All heavy atoms as a GROMACS GRO file, in nm:
protein
  499
    1MET      N    1   0.088  -0.115  -0.003
    1MET     CA    2  -0.001  -0.002  -0.001
    1MET      C    3   0.091   0.123  -0.001
    1MET      O    4   0.181   0.130   0.076
    1MET     CB    5  -0.090  -0.002   0.127
    1MET     CG    6  -0.166   0.123   0.149
    1MET     SD    7  -0.294   0.160   0.027
    1MET     CE    8  -0.410   0.029   0.055
    2VAL      N    9   0.062   0.215  -0.087
    2VAL     CA   10   0.133   0.346  -0.092
    2VAL      C   11   0.028   0.452  -0.075
    2VAL      O   12  -0.075   0.456  -0.146
    2VAL     CB   13   0.206   0.365  -0.226
    2VAL    CG1   14   0.274   0.500  -0.234
    2VAL    CG2   15   0.305   0.253  -0.250
    3ARG      N   16   0.056   0.539   0.023
    3ARG     CA   17  -0.035   0.648   0.053
    3ARG      C   18   0.042   0.776   0.068
    3ARG      O   19   0.153   0.776   0.113
    3ARG     CB   20  -0.113   0.621   0.180
    3ARG     CG   21  -0.212   0.513   0.172
    3ARG     CD   22  -0.283   0.478   0.306
    3ARG     NE   23  -0.323   0.594   0.380
    3ARG     CZ   24  -0.392   0.582   0.494
    3ARG    NH1   25  -0.417   0.468   0.545
    3ARG    NH2   26  -0.422   0.692   0.558
    4CYS      N   27  -0.027   0.883   0.039
    4CYS     CA   28   0.032   1.018   0.059
    4CYS      C   29  -0.069   1.096   0.139
    4CYS      O   30  -0.182   1.127   0.099
    4CYS     CB   31   0.058   1.088  -0.072
    4CYS     SG   32   0.128   1.253  -0.050
    5GLU      N   33  -0.033   1.121   0.265
    5GLU     CA   34  -0.124   1.190   0.358
    5GLU      C   35  -0.051   1.324   0.399
    5GLU      O   36   0.027   1.322   0.495
    5GLU     CB   37  -0.157   1.106   0.479
    5GLU     CG   38  -0.218   0.971   0.450
    5GLU     CD   39  -0.363   0.987   0.402
    5GLU    OE1   40  -0.428   1.092   0.433
    5GLU    OE2   41  -0.410   0.898   0.340
    6VAL      N   42  -0.083   1.430   0.331
    6VAL     CA   43  -0.021   1.559   0.360
    6VAL      C   44  -0.069   1.608   0.493
    6VAL      O   45  -0.188   1.601   0.526
    6VAL     CB   46  -0.057   1.661   0.248
    6VAL    CG1   47   0.007   1.797   0.279
    6VAL    CG2   48  -0.008   1.611   0.115
    7GLY      N   49   0.025   1.647   0.576
    7GLY     CA   50  -0.007   1.697   0.707
    7GLY      C   51  -0.031   1.596   0.818
    7GLY      O   52  -0.075   1.628   0.928
    8GLN      N   53  -0.004   1.470   0.782
    8GLN     CA   54  -0.028   1.361   0.881
    8GLN      C   55   0.108   1.293   0.907
    8GLN      O   56   0.183   1.271   0.813
    8GLN     CB   57  -0.124   1.259   0.828
    8GLN     CG   58  -0.156   1.152   0.929
    8GLN     CD   59  -0.260   1.042   0.872
    8GLN    OE1   60  -0.265   1.031   0.753
    8GLN    NE2   61  -0.325   0.985   0.963
    9ARG      N   62   0.133   1.253   1.030
    9ARG     CA   63   0.255   1.184   1.061
    9ARG      C   64   0.254   1.046   0.995
    9ARG      O   65   0.147   0.981   0.981
    9ARG     CB   66   0.270   1.162   1.215
    9ARG     CG   67   0.291   1.284   1.295
    9ARG     CD   68   0.322   1.260   1.438
    9ARG     NE   69   0.242   1.153   1.491
    9ARG     CZ   70   0.249   1.112   1.618
    9ARG    NH1   71   0.328   1.171   1.702
    9ARG    NH2   72   0.175   1.009   1.661
   10VAL      N   73   0.368   1.004   0.948
   10VAL     CA   74   0.382   0.876   0.880
   10VAL      C   75   0.338   0.764   0.973
   10VAL      O   76   0.264   0.673   0.930
   10VAL     CB   77   0.523   0.853   0.836
   10VAL    CG1   78   0.546   0.711   0.781
   10VAL    CG2   79   0.564   0.957   0.722
   11SER      N   80   0.372   0.772   1.099
   11SER     CA   81   0.337   0.668   1.190
   11SER      C   82   0.185   0.657   1.207
   11SER      O   83   0.134   0.550   1.213
   11SER     CB   84   0.406   0.697   1.328
   11SER     OG   85   0.366   0.821   1.380
   12ASP      N   86   0.118   0.767   1.206
   12ASP     CA   87  -0.029   0.764   1.218
   12ASP      C   88  -0.091   0.697   1.096
   12ASP      O   89  -0.185   0.616   1.108
   12ASP     CB   90  -0.088   0.903   1.232
   12ASP     CG   91  -0.052   0.962   1.366
   12ASP    OD1   92  -0.026   0.889   1.466
   12ASP    OD2   93  -0.058   1.091   1.378
   13ALA      N   94  -0.040   0.727   0.977
   13ALA     CA   95  -0.089   0.664   0.854
   13ALA      C   96  -0.066   0.512   0.859
   13ALA      O   97  -0.157   0.436   0.816
   13ALA     CB   98  -0.026   0.731   0.731
   14ILE      N   99   0.047   0.472   0.902
   14ILE     CA  100   0.078   0.332   0.910
   14ILE      C  101  -0.017   0.258   1.009
   14ILE      O  102  -0.071   0.149   0.979
   14ILE     CB  103   0.225   0.303   0.953
   14ILE    CG1  104   0.317   0.350   0.839
   14ILE    CG2  105   0.254   0.162   0.988
   14ILE    CD1  106   0.462   0.358   0.876
   15LEU      N  107  -0.038   0.319   1.120
   15LEU     CA  108  -0.125   0.259   1.223
   15LEU      C  109  -0.270   0.253   1.175
   15LEU      O  110  -0.338   0.152   1.201
   15LEU     CB  111  -0.108   0.331   1.356
   15LEU     CG  112   0.025   0.314   1.424
   15LEU    CD1  113   0.042   0.412   1.537
   15LEU    CD2  114   0.042   0.170   1.472
   16GLN      N  115  -0.316   0.358   1.109
   16GLN     CA  116  -0.450   0.361   1.053
   16GLN      C  117  -0.468   0.250   0.948
   16GLN      O  118  -0.569   0.181   0.947
   16GLN     CB  119  -0.484   0.491   0.992
   16GLN     CG  120  -0.507   0.603   1.096
   16GLN     CD  121  -0.526   0.737   1.025
   16GLN    OE1  122  -0.527   0.752   0.906
   16GLN    NE2  123  -0.548   0.835   1.107
   17GLU      N  124  -0.372   0.234   0.860
   17GLU     CA  125  -0.378   0.132   0.757
   17GLU      C  126  -0.378  -0.012   0.816
   17GLU      O  127  -0.451  -0.101   0.774
   17GLU     CB  128  -0.265   0.141   0.658
   17GLU     CG  129  -0.277   0.053   0.541
   17GLU     CD  130  -0.406   0.075   0.456
   17GLU    OE1  131  -0.448   0.188   0.444
   17GLU    OE2  132  -0.461  -0.027   0.405
   18ALA      N  133  -0.294  -0.030   0.917
   18ALA     CA  134  -0.286  -0.161   0.985
   18ALA      C  135  -0.423  -0.195   1.049
   18ALA      O  136  -0.467  -0.311   1.044
   18ALA     CB  137  -0.178  -0.160   1.091
   19LYS      N  138  -0.486  -0.098   1.109
   19LYS     CA  139  -0.616  -0.120   1.171
   19LYS      C  140  -0.719  -0.146   1.068
   19LYS      O  141  -0.803  -0.238   1.082
   19LYS     CB  142  -0.654   0.004   1.260
   19LYS     CG  143  -0.786  -0.016   1.328
   19LYS     CD  144  -0.818   0.105   1.413
   19LYS     CE  145  -0.944   0.093   1.484
   19LYS     NZ  146  -0.986   0.206   1.569
   20ALA      N  147  -0.718  -0.072   0.959
   20ALA     CA  148  -0.819  -0.086   0.851
   20ALA      C  149  -0.816  -0.222   0.785
   20ALA      O  150  -0.919  -0.275   0.744
   20ALA     CB  151  -0.804   0.028   0.748
   21CYS      N  152  -0.693  -0.279   0.767
   21CYS     CA  153  -0.687  -0.404   0.700
   21CYS      C  154  -0.680  -0.522   0.795
   21CYS      O  155  -0.669  -0.637   0.748
   21CYS     CB  156  -0.568  -0.406   0.606
   21CYS     SG  157  -0.408  -0.422   0.686
   22GLY      N  158  -0.686  -0.496   0.925
   22GLY     CA  159  -0.685  -0.605   1.024
   22GLY      C  160  -0.552  -0.677   1.035
   22GLY      O  161  -0.543  -0.796   1.061
   23ALA      N  162  -0.442  -0.598   1.021
   23ALA     CA  163  -0.310  -0.654   1.028
   23ALA      C  164  -0.282  -0.716   1.166
   23ALA      O  165  -0.328  -0.668   1.266
   23ALA     CB  166  -0.205  -0.544   1.005
   24ARG      N  167  -0.212  -0.825   1.163
   24ARG     CA  168  -0.173  -0.890   1.288
   24ARG      C  169  -0.024  -0.876   1.318
   24ARG      O  170   0.027  -0.912   1.426
   24ARG     CB  171  -0.209  -1.042   1.281
   24ARG     CG  172  -0.352  -1.063   1.270
   24ARG     CD  173  -0.401  -1.205   1.276
   24ARG     NE  174  -0.297  -1.306   1.251
   24ARG     CZ  175  -0.324  -1.429   1.228
   24ARG    NH1  176  -0.452  -1.472   1.219
   24ARG    NH2  177  -0.227  -1.515   1.204
   25LEU      N  178   0.047  -0.810   1.224
   25LEU     CA  179   0.189  -0.782   1.242
   25LEU      C  180   0.224  -0.668   1.145
   25LEU      O  181   0.178  -0.664   1.029
   25LEU     CB  182   0.274  -0.903   1.202
   25LEU     CG  183   0.426  -0.883   1.193
   25LEU    CD1  184   0.480  -0.862   1.340
   25LEU    CD2  185   0.495  -1.005   1.134
   26ILE      N  186   0.304  -0.572   1.192
   26ILE     CA  187   0.356  -0.465   1.110
   26ILE      C  188   0.509  -0.486   1.094
   26ILE      O  189   0.581  -0.503   1.188
   26ILE     CB  190   0.332  -0.326   1.173
   26ILE    CG1  191   0.183  -0.298   1.189
   26ILE    CG2  192   0.398  -0.216   1.094
   26ILE    CD1  193   0.150  -0.178   1.270
   27VAL      N  194   0.552  -0.489   0.973
   27VAL     CA  195   0.697  -0.509   0.941
   27VAL      C  196   0.735  -0.378   0.868
   27VAL      O  197   0.677  -0.341   0.770
   27VAL     CB  198   0.720  -0.633   0.849
   27VAL    CG1  199   0.868  -0.644   0.822
   27VAL    CG2  200   0.667  -0.757   0.916
   28MET      N  201   0.843  -0.319   0.921
   28MET     CA  202   0.893  -0.196   0.854
   28MET      C  203   1.040  -0.186   0.869
   28MET      O  204   1.100  -0.238   0.968
   28MET     CB  205   0.820  -0.076   0.909
   28MET     CG  206   0.831  -0.053   1.058
   28MET     SD  207   0.721   0.080   1.116
   28MET     CE  208   0.782   0.225   1.030
   29GLY      N  209   1.104  -0.111   0.780
   29GLY     CA  210   1.244  -0.085   0.779
   29GLY      C  211   1.274   0.028   0.872
   29GLY      O  212   1.187   0.115   0.893
   30THR      N  213   1.397   0.032   0.918
   30THR     CA  214   1.440   0.140   1.004
   30THR      C  215   1.590   0.178   0.968
   30THR      O  216   1.667   0.089   0.928
   30THR     CB  217   1.430   0.107   1.149
   30THR    OG1  218   1.479   0.223   1.231
   30THR    CG2  219   1.511  -0.016   1.192
   31HIS      N  220   1.621   0.306   0.982
   31HIS     CA  221   1.759   0.351   0.956
   31HIS      C  222   1.850   0.318   1.075
   31HIS      O  223   1.967   0.314   1.059
   31HIS     CB  224   1.765   0.503   0.934
   31HIS     CG  225   1.695   0.540   0.805
   31HIS    ND1  226   1.748   0.515   0.682
   31HIS    CD2  227   1.583   0.611   0.787
   31HIS    CE1  228   1.667   0.561   0.593
   31HIS    NE2  229   1.564   0.620   0.651
   32GLY      N  230   1.792   0.287   1.189
   32GLY     CA  231   1.872   0.257   1.308
   32GLY      C  232   1.954   0.377   1.361
   32GLY      O  233   2.058   0.360   1.417
   33ARG      N  234   1.895   0.498   1.345
   33ARG     CA  235   1.969   0.616   1.394
   33ARG      C  236   1.973   0.609   1.554
   33ARG      O  237   1.889   0.557   1.614
   33ARG     CB  238   1.900   0.740   1.349
   33ARG     CG  239   1.915   0.764   1.204
   33ARG     CD  240   1.854   0.902   1.169
   33ARG     NE  241   1.867   0.921   1.021
   33ARG     CZ  242   1.766   0.909   0.937
   33ARG    NH1  243   1.648   0.880   0.985
   33ARG    NH2  244   1.786   0.929   0.816
   34ARG      N  245   2.082   0.670   1.606
   34ARG     CA  246   2.092   0.673   1.749
   34ARG      C  247   2.125   0.817   1.793
   34ARG      O  248   2.168   0.898   1.713
   34ARG     CB  249   2.203   0.585   1.791
   34ARG     CG  250   2.177   0.441   1.768
   34ARG     CD  251   2.295   0.354   1.814
   34ARG     NE  252   2.282   0.218   1.759
   34ARG     CZ  253   2.343   0.174   1.650
   34ARG    NH1  254   2.416   0.254   1.582
   34ARG    NH2  255   2.323   0.049   1.610
   35GLY      N  256   2.120   0.837   1.923
   35GLY     CA  257   2.169   0.964   1.980
   35GLY      C  258   2.107   1.090   1.928
   35GLY      O  259   1.985   1.096   1.909
   36LEU      N  260   2.184   1.190   1.906
   36LEU     CA  261   2.131   1.323   1.865
   36LEU      C  262   2.065   1.321   1.734
   36LEU      O  263   1.966   1.394   1.714
   36LEU     CB  264   2.248   1.423   1.861
   36LEU     CG  265   2.317   1.453   1.995
   36LEU    CD1  266   2.431   1.547   1.979
   36LEU    CD2  267   2.211   1.517   2.089
   37ARG      N  268   2.114   1.236   1.637
   37ARG     CA  269   2.042   1.233   1.507
   37ARG      C  270   1.904   1.188   1.522
   37ARG      O  271   1.809   1.237   1.455
   37ARG     CB  272   2.122   1.144   1.410
   37ARG     CG  273   2.248   1.210   1.363
   37ARG     CD  274   2.313   1.122   1.255
   37ARG     NE  275   2.240   1.135   1.134
   37ARG     CZ  276   2.254   1.057   1.028
   37ARG    NH1  277   2.346   0.962   1.029
   37ARG    NH2  278   2.186   1.072   0.920
   38ARG      N  279   1.879   1.086   1.608
   38ARG     CA  280   1.743   1.034   1.628
   38ARG      C  281   1.654   1.141   1.695
   38ARG      O  282   1.544   1.162   1.665
   38ARG     CB  283   1.741   0.912   1.709
   38ARG     CG  284   1.607   0.843   1.707
   38ARG     CD  285   1.600   0.716   1.788
   38ARG     NE  286   1.528   0.742   1.907
   38ARG     CZ  287   1.558   0.695   2.026
   38ARG    NH1  288   1.659   0.616   2.037
   38ARG    NH2  289   1.491   0.729   2.128
   39MET      N  290   1.715   1.209   1.794
   39MET     CA  291   1.637   1.312   1.865
   39MET      C  292   1.598   1.425   1.770
   39MET      O  293   1.487   1.477   1.774
   39MET     CB  294   1.721   1.368   1.983
   39MET     CG  295   1.727   1.275   2.100
   39MET     SD  296   1.824   1.338   2.232
   39MET     CE  297   1.748   1.492   2.266
   40ALA      N  298   1.691   1.462   1.680
   40ALA     CA  299   1.665   1.577   1.590
   40ALA      C  300   1.575   1.539   1.479
   40ALA      O  301   1.485   1.619   1.437
   40ALA     CB  302   1.798   1.624   1.530
   41LEU      N  303   1.582   1.413   1.426
   41LEU     CA  304   1.506   1.378   1.308
   41LEU      C  305   1.377   1.299   1.352
   41LEU      O  306   1.289   1.285   1.272
   41LEU     CB  307   1.584   1.283   1.222
   41LEU     CG  308   1.708   1.349   1.162
   41LEU    CD1  309   1.796   1.248   1.082
   41LEU    CD2  310   1.670   1.462   1.070
   42GLY      N  311   1.368   1.248   1.472
   42GLY     CA  312   1.252   1.173   1.511
   42GLY      C  313   1.262   1.030   1.453
   42GLY      O  314   1.352   1.003   1.377
   43SER      N  315   1.163   0.949   1.486
   43SER     CA  316   1.170   0.811   1.430
   43SER      C  317   1.022   0.765   1.412
   43SER      O  318   0.954   0.741   1.507
   43SER     CB  319   1.244   0.721   1.522
   43SER     OG  320   1.229   0.585   1.479
   44ASP      N  321   0.983   0.753   1.284
   44ASP     CA  322   0.850   0.700   1.257
   44ASP      C  323   0.838   0.555   1.307
   44ASP      O  324   0.735   0.514   1.364
   44ASP     CB  325   0.821   0.704   1.109
   44ASP     CG  326   0.810   0.843   1.063
   44ASP    OD1  327   0.743   0.925   1.128
   44ASP    OD2  328   0.869   0.878   0.960
   45ALA      N  329   0.948   0.480   1.288
   45ALA     CA  330   0.946   0.337   1.330
   45ALA      C  331   0.926   0.331   1.485
   45ALA      O  332   0.849   0.242   1.534
   45ALA     CB  333   1.066   0.271   1.293
   46GLU      N  334   0.996   0.413   1.555
   46GLU     CA  335   0.981   0.414   1.704
   46GLU      C  336   0.841   0.442   1.747
   46GLU      O  337   0.785   0.386   1.834
   46GLU     CB  338   1.086   0.505   1.771
   46GLU     CG  339   1.077   0.504   1.918
   46GLU     CD  340   1.176   0.594   1.979
   46GLU    OE1  341   1.252   0.661   1.914
   46GLU    OE2  342   1.176   0.600   2.105
   47GLN      N  343   0.781   0.544   1.676
   47GLN     CA  344   0.647   0.587   1.708
   47GLN      C  345   0.543   0.470   1.685
   47GLN      O  346   0.457   0.447   1.764
   47GLN     CB  347   0.606   0.711   1.632
   47GLN     CG  348   0.492   0.790   1.690
   47GLN     CD  349   0.524   0.850   1.820
   47GLN    OE1  350   0.637   0.887   1.851
   47GLN    NE2  351   0.423   0.861   1.908
   48VAL      N  352   0.563   0.404   1.572
   48VAL     CA  353   0.474   0.292   1.540
   48VAL      C  354   0.492   0.184   1.648
   48VAL      O  355   0.396   0.129   1.701
   48VAL     CB  356   0.504   0.230   1.402
   48VAL    CG1  357   0.432   0.100   1.378
   48VAL    CG2  358   0.465   0.334   1.291
   49LEU      N  359   0.616   0.158   1.682
   49LEU     CA  360   0.644   0.057   1.783
   49LEU      C  361   0.581   0.089   1.912
   49LEU      O  362   0.521  -0.001   1.983
   49LEU     CB  363   0.799   0.043   1.800
   49LEU     CG  364   0.849  -0.061   1.896
   49LEU    CD1  365   0.812  -0.202   1.846
   49LEU    CD2  366   1.000  -0.050   1.911
   50ARG      N  367   0.581   0.214   1.957
   50ARG     CA  368   0.524   0.259   2.084
   50ARG      C  369   0.370   0.249   2.086
   50ARG      O  370   0.306   0.222   2.189
   50ARG     CB  371   0.570   0.395   2.123
   50ARG     CG  372   0.712   0.402   2.156
   50ARG     CD  373   0.750   0.549   2.187
   50ARG     NE  374   0.886   0.566   2.213
   50ARG     CZ  375   0.944   0.559   2.336
   50ARG    NH1  376   0.868   0.535   2.440
   50ARG    NH2  377   1.075   0.569   2.354
   51GLU      N  378   0.311   0.282   1.969
   51GLU     CA  379   0.162   0.300   1.966
   51GLU      C  380   0.085   0.183   1.910
   51GLU      O  381  -0.035   0.178   1.914
   51GLU     CB  382   0.129   0.424   1.893
   51GLU     CG  383   0.184   0.551   1.959
   51GLU     CD  384   0.140   0.681   1.884
   51GLU    OE1  385   0.052   0.672   1.792
   51GLU    OE2  386   0.199   0.784   1.913
   52SER      N  387   0.152   0.086   1.849
   52SER     CA  388   0.089  -0.017   1.783
   52SER      C  389   0.022  -0.117   1.878
   52SER      O  390   0.082  -0.165   1.972
   52SER     CB  391   0.186  -0.096   1.693
   52SER     OG  392   0.122  -0.208   1.635
   53PRO      N  393  -0.105  -0.158   1.843
   53PRO     CA  394  -0.170  -0.260   1.926
   53PRO      C  395  -0.132  -0.401   1.886
   53PRO      O  396  -0.170  -0.499   1.951
   53PRO     CB  397  -0.321  -0.230   1.898
   53PRO     CG  398  -0.322  -0.174   1.763
   53PRO     CD  399  -0.196  -0.093   1.750
   54VAL      N  400  -0.057  -0.416   1.774
   54VAL     CA  401  -0.015  -0.542   1.726
   54VAL      C  402   0.142  -0.548   1.726
   54VAL      O  403   0.204  -0.442   1.735
   54VAL     CB  404  -0.070  -0.574   1.581
   54VAL    CG1  405  -0.220  -0.580   1.585
   54VAL    CG2  406  -0.017  -0.478   1.484
   55PRO      N  407   0.204  -0.663   1.718
   55PRO     CA  408   0.349  -0.671   1.718
   55PRO      C  409   0.409  -0.598   1.595
   55PRO      O  410   0.350  -0.596   1.495
   55PRO     CB  411   0.378  -0.822   1.708
   55PRO     CG  412   0.254  -0.889   1.759
   55PRO     CD  413   0.140  -0.801   1.726
   56VAL      N  414   0.525  -0.544   1.621
   56VAL     CA  415   0.602  -0.469   1.514
   56VAL      C  416   0.740  -0.532   1.499
   56VAL      O  417   0.815  -0.547   1.597
   56VAL     CB  418   0.614  -0.321   1.548
   56VAL    CG1  419   0.694  -0.245   1.440
   56VAL    CG2  420   0.476  -0.256   1.567
   57LEU      N  421   0.773  -0.566   1.375
   57LEU     CA  422   0.904  -0.621   1.349
   57LEU      C  423   0.984  -0.516   1.273
   57LEU      O  424   0.943  -0.474   1.160
   57LEU     CB  425   0.894  -0.748   1.268
   57LEU     CG  426   1.025  -0.808   1.212
   57LEU    CD1  427   1.115  -0.850   1.327
   57LEU    CD2  428   1.000  -0.924   1.121
   58LEU      N  429   1.090  -0.462   1.332
   58LEU     CA  430   1.174  -0.359   1.270
   58LEU      C  431   1.296  -0.428   1.208
   58LEU      O  432   1.366  -0.506   1.270
   58LEU     CB  433   1.222  -0.257   1.367
   58LEU     CG  434   1.113  -0.176   1.441
   58LEU    CD1  435   1.168  -0.082   1.540
   58LEU    CD2  436   1.026  -0.103   1.335
   59VAL      N  437   1.320  -0.397   1.077
   59VAL     CA  438   1.435  -0.458   1.005
   59VAL      C  439   1.529  -0.348   0.968
   59VAL      O  440   1.493  -0.249   0.907
   59VAL     CB  441   1.377  -0.526   0.879
   59VAL    CG1  442   1.494  -0.590   0.806
   59VAL    CG2  443   1.269  -0.629   0.912
   60ARG      N  444   1.654  -0.373   0.999
   60ARG     CA  445   1.760  -0.276   0.967
   60ARG      C  446   1.859  -0.338   0.872
   60ARG      O  447   1.906  -0.450   0.891
   60ARG     CB  448   1.832  -0.228   1.095
   60ARG     CG  449   1.941  -0.130   1.068
   60ARG     CD  450   1.995  -0.068   1.194
   60ARG     NE  451   2.093   0.030   1.164
   60ARG     CZ  452   2.215   0.032   1.211
   60ARG    NH1  453   2.259  -0.059   1.297
   60ARG    NH2  454   2.301   0.126   1.176
   61ASN      N  455   1.898  -0.266   0.770
   61ASN     CA  456   2.001  -0.309   0.680
   61ASN      C  457   2.136  -0.309   0.750
   61ASN      O  458   2.180  -0.200   0.792
   61ASN     CB  459   1.999  -0.216   0.555
   61ASN     CG  460   2.103  -0.260   0.457
   61ASN    OD1  461   2.191  -0.340   0.482
   61ASN    ND2  462   2.096  -0.191   0.341
   62PRO      N  463   2.201  -0.422   0.772
   62PRO     CA  464   2.325  -0.425   0.845
   62PRO      C  465   2.438  -0.354   0.775
   62PRO      O  466   2.534  -0.316   0.834
   62PRO     CB  467   2.355  -0.573   0.855
   62PRO     CG  468   2.282  -0.640   0.747
   62PRO     CD  469   2.156  -0.557   0.723
   63ASP      N  470   2.422  -0.320   0.642
   63ASP     CA  471   2.527  -0.251   0.569
   63ASP      C  472   2.502  -0.102   0.569
   63ASP      O  473   2.585  -0.028   0.514
   63ASP     CB  474   2.526  -0.302   0.428
   63ASP     CG  475   2.568  -0.451   0.421
   63ASP    OD1  476   2.647  -0.493   0.506
   63ASP    OD2  477   2.529  -0.516   0.330
   64ALA      N  478   2.390  -0.057   0.620
   64ALA     CA  479   2.359   0.087   0.616
   64ALA      C  480   2.456   0.163   0.711
   64ALA      O  481   2.490   0.120   0.815
   64ALA     CB  482   2.218   0.108   0.665
   65LYS      N  483   2.495   0.281   0.656
   65LYS     CA  484   2.588   0.370   0.734
   65LYS      C  485   2.499   0.470   0.813
   65LYS      O  486   2.410   0.532   0.756
   65LYS     CB  487   2.680   0.436   0.644
   65LYS     CG  488   2.777   0.336   0.582
   65LYS     CD  489   2.889   0.405   0.506
   65LYS     CE  490   2.973   0.294   0.458
   65LYS     NZ  491   3.046   0.293   0.351
   66ASP      N  492   2.533   0.486   0.940
   66ASP     CA  493   2.453   0.581   1.024
   66ASP      C  494   2.496   0.723   1.005
   66ASP      O  495   2.609   0.754   0.991
   66ASP     CB  496   2.471   0.542   1.171
   66ASP     CG  497   2.373   0.611   1.262
   66ASP    OD1  498   2.279   0.673   1.206
   66ASP    OD2  499   2.389   0.602   1.380
   0.00000   0.00000   0.00000
């Protein structure tokens, strides 16, 4: 599913879609940012993880540079 929701947080759109389709698991990629970069940029994956009523599997590319 690809959606464009202007003015809405990405995490909210993901959670709404998961609820609408009856998802039992959310799988999403993450950059794996840490420290100040994460604080400055925020993390959609972290927000989904905190607010999701279903399990969330976060996948990080081990070759990605932080």
